[in-house]
N, C-alpha and C positions, 0 to 999 in steps of 0.2 A: 504494500499500500505505499509506505514511504517514498520507495523509488518511482512508482507511478506519479504519486501526488507532486513529487519534485519535478518530474519531466513535464508535467502538465502546466506548472508555475514557471519553467524556464521556457515555454513554448516549444520545447523538443517533440512534443505532440499535442494534439488537439484533443478535447475530450469526444470530438465528433470520429476522429480516426481510431481512437482508443475503442469507442463503442462498435465501430465497424468491424475491427479486428475480432472482438469477441463474438459479434453477431455471425461473421464468418465461419468461426470455430464451431459456434453451436449448430449452425447448418451443416458443417462438414461431419460433424460427429453426432448427427441426429439419431442414429442407430443405436446409440447408447441409452435412448429413451429417458435420458435425464430431464428433459424439459416437457412440460405439459403444455405451456404457452408462452408463445413469444410474438412480441408486438413491436417490430422495427422501427415503425412510424412514431411510436409514444417514446421508444429510447432515444432516437435521434434528435427529437424535440426536447427531451431532457438534457441532452449532452449539448445541444444549442444553448440553452441556457446556463450551463455548466461553464462554457468556454466565456459566456458574457461576465459572469461572476469573477472568473480568474481574471479576465482583462481589466476589470474594475478593481481588483485586489481584494476581493470580498470573499476569498475561497478559504476552505478549511480542510482538513487532512482527508476527507472523504469526497470532497468536490470533484465531480467528473470520474468517480470510481466506478466501473460496472460491476454490479452485483447481482445475485438471483434471491428469490424468495421461495421457501418451501410453500407448497400450495395448501397450507393451513391458514395462513396470514391474509385476513382479508384486505382488499385494495378496492377503494370505491370505484363503484360501475365496471369492475372487473370480474370475471368469474372466479370462484373459489370453489373447488371440487373436493378437497381433502382426499384425493384418490379414490372418490367414490362414485358410483352411478347415483346414487341418493342425492348428491349435490351437484349433478352434472349440468343443471339448468340454473344454478343459484348465482346471481350477480349481486353482488355485496353492496348495499346502501352507505357504507362507511368504511374507513380504513383503519386498521389495526395499528395501536400504538406504536410497535415495533416498526411498521413500514413508515407510518409518520414521522418519527424519530430520525430514521436514515435518510429519509426523503427530505426533511429539514436541512440534514446535515450535507446534502448536495450529492449523495450516493444516486447513480443511475441504475433503473431496474431493467434489467434484460428480460425477465420473464419469471414463469413460476416453474418450480421444480418438482418431479414426480415422487410419490411417497405410498408407503402401505396405507391402505384404507384406513381412515380415521387414526392413523398412527398406530395401527395395531398390526405388528409384525416386525420381525428381526432379519428379513432378508430381501425386502421391496418385491415379494412376490404376491402380496395380496392387493395390490393397486388393480383398479378396474380397468385401468389405461395400459396395463401390461407390466413385465418385469423391467427394471433398470440393469443394465450390465456394469460389470466392474471394469473401468477402463484399462487395468492393468492386465487382467485377463477375462475377456468377455465371457468365457464358460461359466465363471464364478459370480457369486451374490456380491453386490456392494454393500450389503449389511443394510439394516433398516431401523427405524422406518424413515429416516431421513436420508435414504440411499441416493436419491435424486440430488441433493445438495452436496454429498460426499463425492459422487461420481462426477458432477459438474466442477468441483474445486479441483479434484485430481486430473481431470483432462483438460484442465485450464480454460474452462469455457467461460469462467467469471473470476473476479478478484477474490471474493469471498461469497458465502450464502448463509442466510438465515436458516435455522432448522429448531427442533424442538426435542425435549428429552423427557419422557415418562418413566422409564425404567431401563434407559440406556440408548435411546433412539438417535443420540448425538454421537457418543463415544464409540459405539460398536461398530456403525459405518465409517467413522474417524479412522479405527483401527484397521479394518478390513481394506480401505483404500489409501492407507498410508498418508493421512493428513492430521492436521490438529483440529480437534472439536472441544468446546467447552460447554458446561451447563453450570449456570451460575447459582447463587444462593437462591432458594425458593421464595419469590417475592421481589428480587432484586430487579428483575425485568417485567414490564407490565404484559399481563396475559390479555388484556382487552383487544377485542377483535381476532384473537386467536382462538380456532375451534376447539372446543373441549372434548378431550377424551377422559383424563381422570384429574378432576380439578385440584385435588391436594397434591397431586405429584406432577403434573404438567408444568414444563418450564420452557422458556424461550432461550435460545443461545446462538452460537456462533461456529461454522466449520471455516476453516481458514488454512493457509499454506504453512502458517507458522504460529508460534505463540506471541510473536509481536503483532502480527495483523490482527490475532483474534482479540488481544488486548485493546488496541486501537478501535475495532469495531463494536466490541463489548462497551467500551466508554461512551460511545453514542446512544446506544440501545437502553442503558440501564437509567434508573432513576423513579421516583415516586409518581404515581399516576392515581388521581383520585377516582378515576373510573374505574379501578379494579380494587376491590375490597381487600385482596390479598397483597397487594403491593405494599412494600416497606418504605417507611419515610425516613429513611437513613441517608446520611451524606456518601455520595458517590466518589471515591478516591480517583485521582488521576491515573488510571491503569497504564496509560502510556508512559507515564514516568516512572510508576512502580515496576514496570517488567524489566527495567534497566537499572533499577536501583541495587544498591550494594546490600544485600540482605543475608542473614544466617539463617541456616535451615536445620530443623530437627525431623529427620523423616521416621515415621513409624512404620514397622512391618509387622502385620496382624501374626500373632503366635500360631505356628504350624502351617502358614500359608504355602510356603515354599515347596514343603514336602507333599502337600496335597495338589501340586499342580501335576497333571496327568502327562501332557504333552511336555517331553523332553526340550523341544526346541523353545517352547513358550517358557519354561522354567530357566533355562540357559540365558535367554535373552533378559530375562527379569533379573535374574542376578548380575548380569552384565551391566545392565543399566544403574543399579544400586551401586555398583562397584565404582561406576564413572563418576556419580555424585559425590560418593564417599571420598574419592581421591581428591575431588574439586573443594572439598572442606565440609560437606554436609555431615552433620552426625547421625548415626542410624540407631534406633531403640526398638527393641521388641515390645509389641503392645499387645493387649487382650482385647478381643472383640467377641466374648462368649455367646452372643446371641446371634451373630451374623449369619450363622448355617441356616436360620429360619427365615431369611430375606426372603428367598423365592416363593415358598408356600404362603406367606403373609401378604406379598404383593400380588399374587395371582388370586387372591381373595378380594384385596381393597381395590385394585385397579378394575376388574370387572365389575364390582358392585358400583362404583362410581361411573363408569360406561354405560350401565345400564339405567341410571338415572339421568346421564346427560343425553343420551341418545333416545330417550322416550319423546324427544320433541319433535323428532321425524316419524310423522304420523300420516303424511299425504294431505294433511290439512294445512298446518302452519308453516312446516318447512319440507323441502325434498321433493323427491319423486312421488309422482301421484299416479297410482294404477288406474287405467283405463276399463280392465275388466272386473266391474264390481256391480253388485244387485243390492248392497247393504252397507250400512256403515260399518259393520264389523269386516266385511271384505275389503272395505277402503283401507281400513288399518292393516289387516293381516296381509293383502296382496302388494300393498304400496312398500311394507317393509321387507317382504319376501324377495320383492323384485329389486329393491334398492340396496340392500346390504348384501355383502359378499359373505362367504363360510366362515371367515376368521372372526368377523364382527359378530355374526349371529351367535357363534360358539360363546363369546366372551359375554354377550348380552344374557346368554341362557345362565352361565355361570353366575353372573351378577346378580340377576334376578332370585336366582335360587338361594344364594348366600343371604340375601336381604328378605327372604320370605319369612313369613311366621313360623316359630319353631326352629329355626336354622339362624336368625341373626345373631343371637348370643353364642352360638357353639361355632360360628365361623367368622362373621364381620367383626364382632365384637372381640373376639379372642385375637384376631388379626391385628386390630388396632392396639391392644395391650402389647404383643409382640413388638410392633413399630414402635412403642414407648420404650421398650427395653432396648432395642437396637439404638434408639437416639441416644439413651443414657450411656450405653457403652462408647459411643463416639465421644460425648460430653467429658467422659472419665478421660480417655484417650488423649484428647487436646489439652490436658492440663499439662503434659508433659512433652508433647510433641507439636510441630507447626504444620504437618502435613501427614498424610497416610499414603503409601504406595501399593499398588496392586497391579496384576495384569489387568488389561482392559477386558480381554476375552480369554478364554480357556483354549482357543483354537484359532488359526488364520481362516480365511474366507472359504467357503465350501462350494461345491457345485449347485447351480440352480436347479431346483427340483429333486436335490438328492437327500432332503429332510422331510419326511412324511409324517412322521410321529409328533404332535403338537408339544409334548412334555420336552422332547428333544430339543425342538425350536425355543421353547421358553428357558432353558438352560442356557443358551446363548448370553442370557443376562445375567448369570449367576454372580459376576464381580461387579456390575454397573448398578444393580437394583439398591444396594444398601445405601448408596448416596441419596437416592430419591425418597426413599422412607424416611430418611432423616433431614432432608431438605438442604443437604451441603452441596457447596460448590464442588465440582470435579470435572477434570480434563482427561483427554487422552492425546499423546503424542506417539509419533513412530519411533520404535526402539528396537528394531531388529526384525528378522523374518523366521518364517516357519513355513514349510512347503514352497519355498520361494516367492512368499506373498508376506506383506507387512504385518506386523503385530504391535499393539499399541502398549505403552506403559500408562496407567493410570494414576493421578495424582488427586486425592481429595483433601480439600482444604476446610479450615473452621469456618463458621458463619461469617459472611461478608468478606471474606478474605481471598478474594478471586487473584487480588494483586500478588498474592504468597505464591499461590500455587502457578501462576503465568510466570513469575519471576523465576522459579525453581525450573519450570518448562524451558524458558528462553535460556537458562544457564546450559541446560542439557543440549540444547539444539546449537549452541555455540562451540560445544565440545564434540559433537557428532554429525554426521551428514545424513542420517536414517529419513530426515524430513525434505531433503533436497530432490526434487524432479524437474524435467523441463515440460 
């Protein structure tokens, strides 16, 4: 971002030329299916305005920088599908706060990126609009649900992309595509105009080429929004300065974690990454997170329960697809939802509705919330003696599209990423090695509101390594 911004200000390139460069690449690599919607006329109009601002010396770090938005963020008068047939005809009457903030900062929108339907998936195979291909190896998954954003950044189709993370949907695709992805503290970035999956877990974030770019982009996205009741009214530090600051780090490694990593290449890369940071001066401490093993089952009760409540609005009357083959009001509800939702979304609605039903609420949902509190308490205790926590992002590298048919095996893709969502903590993934000739990520989890701390540590690692570099 800084290189492009400097080139724009020095008139070495114009915003229009830069926008055309990326639009040409989007067209050239359209077979990746990373983008769902591209509108060159609007993009070039924005670029023209950016050039005018630059000429008048009214530009900032993001003025004229071409970006992409995950198709979960509403943009006024534009289609927002959330990767679903249910919203294939939805034109938003307003813009999300994330889009508005980046638009105000001068970023140019190239288009909307593909995603798993309603952000439910870990492979980008549940999208109504087809699979996204991993640009490194097109037979493999780019990860999900923000697979379109990760693939677009990796293929250099945009400077950076917005994304969302409910249980790992930024970090897992970032790991599979060898890019940098950050999920901030819950409430740090407004969820206004971001279509809901699980409201207590959803968080908007960034997929970028490196930690410094992620810090700059997140700086402009963050801040209090009175339209979002979960938004935190806390000061936003200058992440652009924090990422390069001289900071000391104490990294916590969960007890027994390394021994439990089944993939030898993932384990060796994790050990190597920690060794690099330790040699650079970081202190390593063993910590205890006794309830972390219950994260996966707790998440797959809480998230579907909230999904069941949030998706009830798509009934063929208020929002979404409306079935034509109906003879009664009940037909309208049933047929609209049957036709509009895909298999994975239906599965999660069924699970969530069951967990919230009379007689099962206490046994499942209430118990999952208690486990969530225990997990949060474990993290609170750990952060009394460490400044960040390190884990692998995923237990494996990318897998072949269509190779995982067991839903539980697919859910296990999120085994290392879910804990941070349950606790509402900031977490990021950076490239830290390879397994089976594909990238794998190092995950760094920070304390509440300390995005700058983990971005600083990630930036240190990227100064010492070249895992994040690609053409």
